[in-house]
N, C-alpha and C positions, 0 to 999 in steps of 0.2 A: 352655201345656205340650203338646208331642205325644207321646202315648202309644200304643205299640205293642201290640196284643193278639194272642195265641195261643191256637190251639185245638188241641193237638198230638194227631199220629194218625200210626201207622205208613204207611198208607196215602195217605192226605190230610191235611196240616196247613193251617189255615186261617189267614189274619193279616188284621188289619184296623187302619188307623191312622186316629186321631182327634185334632183340636186341640180342646183343651179352655181357655177363658177365660173368665172373670167368669161362670161357670156355663152359658155358652152352647158347644154343642158344634158341631163342624164336620168333615165328612167329609172327608179325604185320600185314603184307598186301601185296596182289600181285594183279597183273592186267596187263591188255595192254591198251595201245594208239593206235589207229587203225586209218589211213588214207585212208582204203578200199573205204569208200563210196566218197571221194574227189579226186579218180584216175585220175578223167578228169581236176581236177585244176592245174594250172601251179607248177611246183616243188616248186618254194619259197614259194608258200602258205601251201604246205603239210609239208615244214621243218618248216614253223611257228607253224602250228598246234601241230607238236613234242615238238618245243621248249615249248610252253604253257602250253600243256599238263603235260612234265617233271615238269615244274614251278609249276604248281598245284600241284602234288605229293609231291615235295619238302616242299610246304607250308601246305600241309595237315599234312604230318608226321614228320616233322620237323627232317631228319636224320643228324648224324654229319659227315659223310664220305660217298662216294659214290665210287662204282665199275663199270665200263665198259668193255665189250668185244672189245677186239682188232679185228680189220677186216684182214684178208687176202686175197690177191688176188683169186678170184676163177676163173672157166672157163670162164666166161663172163665179158669182162672188163666193160662192160656198167654197169652191174649189181654191180660189185665192186665199181665203181664210185658213184654211188646211194645210195649203203649202207654205203659208206665213207661220203657221204653229210649227212646222216640220224644221222651218229656217231657222227659227227662234232655239228651238231644241239643240241644233245643230251649233249654233253661235255659241251657246251656252256652254255645250262641251269643251269648245276649243278655249273660251277664256277661262272656264274652272280650271284648267290645265295652265294658265298664264301665258297664250299664244296669242300674239298681235293678230288681229283678223283684218284684212284688207277685204272691200266688198267690190265686185265689178257688174256690171251688168251683161245678159247674154250679147247684146250688141257689141260692147266692149271687148269680150272674150272673142267673139268672132272676127272681130276686126284684127286683133292681136295675132289670132292664130292663122285665120284663112285671107286676110287682107281686105275682108268684104262682110261689112255687117249683116247682110242677109245670106250668109251662106247657110245649107241646111245640112241635119245631122250627119250625111255620108262624107260632105265635103270637111266636115270638122274632124268625123273620124280619121280620113284619110292625111288630112293635114297633121293631125298629132302623132299619126304613125311614123311620118315622113320626118316631123322634127324630133322625134325621140326614138328615131332608126329600130322602131318594133318590127318583131317579124311578120304581125298579122294586125289587123285592126281590133281595137279595144272597142267593147261594149258602147251604146250611146251614152249612157248616164257614166261611165267611168271616162269615156272620151270629153265628155264636158266637165267633168273635174280635171282631169289632165290639162286641157284647155285653160281652166282657172287657174292652176299652178303655173303654167306657162306665161299667162297674162301677166301674174303678180311678178314673175321673174322678170320681163320685161321691163315692166313698170319700174321695179325695186332698181334695176340698174340703170334706168333714167334719173332716178331720182338721184342715184349715187353721184352718176356724172355731173348733174347739176351742181350738187353739192361740194364737190371736188372743183368745179368751176367756178364756184364762189368761194372757194378758199375753207369750206368747211370740213371738207375731208371727211373721215369716217365718224367725226364727231356729230354729223346730222343725224345718223343712224343711233348712235348710243342717246343723244339727245330728243328723238323720238321714242327708243325703248324706257327713258325716263319718264316721260311724258304720259305713255301708255301705264306704268306702273304706279305713278303717283295717282293718276286719275282713279285706278282699279282699288286702290287702298284707301279710298273715300267712305 
C-alpha cells in the first residue's frame, strides 16, 4: 500500500510517500510545497498553490491512502486559523482525487515514530531516517509528513490484524473503502 503523509502549513507544507508491505516500510519520496515566495499574494491564491501542489504529488506518486496532521489551537488564534485553512486545502486536494484520508495528532505521530509523544523535531527526523533507512536526515516538514505516513502504515496494519482476528479478513478494508465512496457520492 502506498501512503502519502501531509504536514500542512501555509508557508511550507511537507509531504512524504512510503510503501508499506507485510510490515516493511520503503521510502518513495518526500519534500515540501512552499508559498514563502508568494507571501504577498492574497490568501486564496496561496491556498490554490497548496491545493495544486498536493494534487501534483498525488498524480506523480499515485498513493492509495493519505494521512494528514490534525491541527490544534495554539497561542495565536490568527495563526491557527491560517493553518486550518491550509489543512482544509490539503484535505480538499486529497479527497478530490478520491483518496481516503486518515487524521492523526502530532502527539500520535510522535508516539508511533519515536515512542514518545513529546519527541522534538530532531528526534522525529532521526527516527524517520532510521525507520526508512535513509542516507541522511529529511527536512523537518518532510520528516513530519513521512512520520504521518509511517503512523498510518502502523495503524492500518493494526486495524487489518484486528479485522483478521475477528474473521473479517480483507473485507474490512473493502467495507471501509465502500463506505468512504458512498459518503463521497452524496
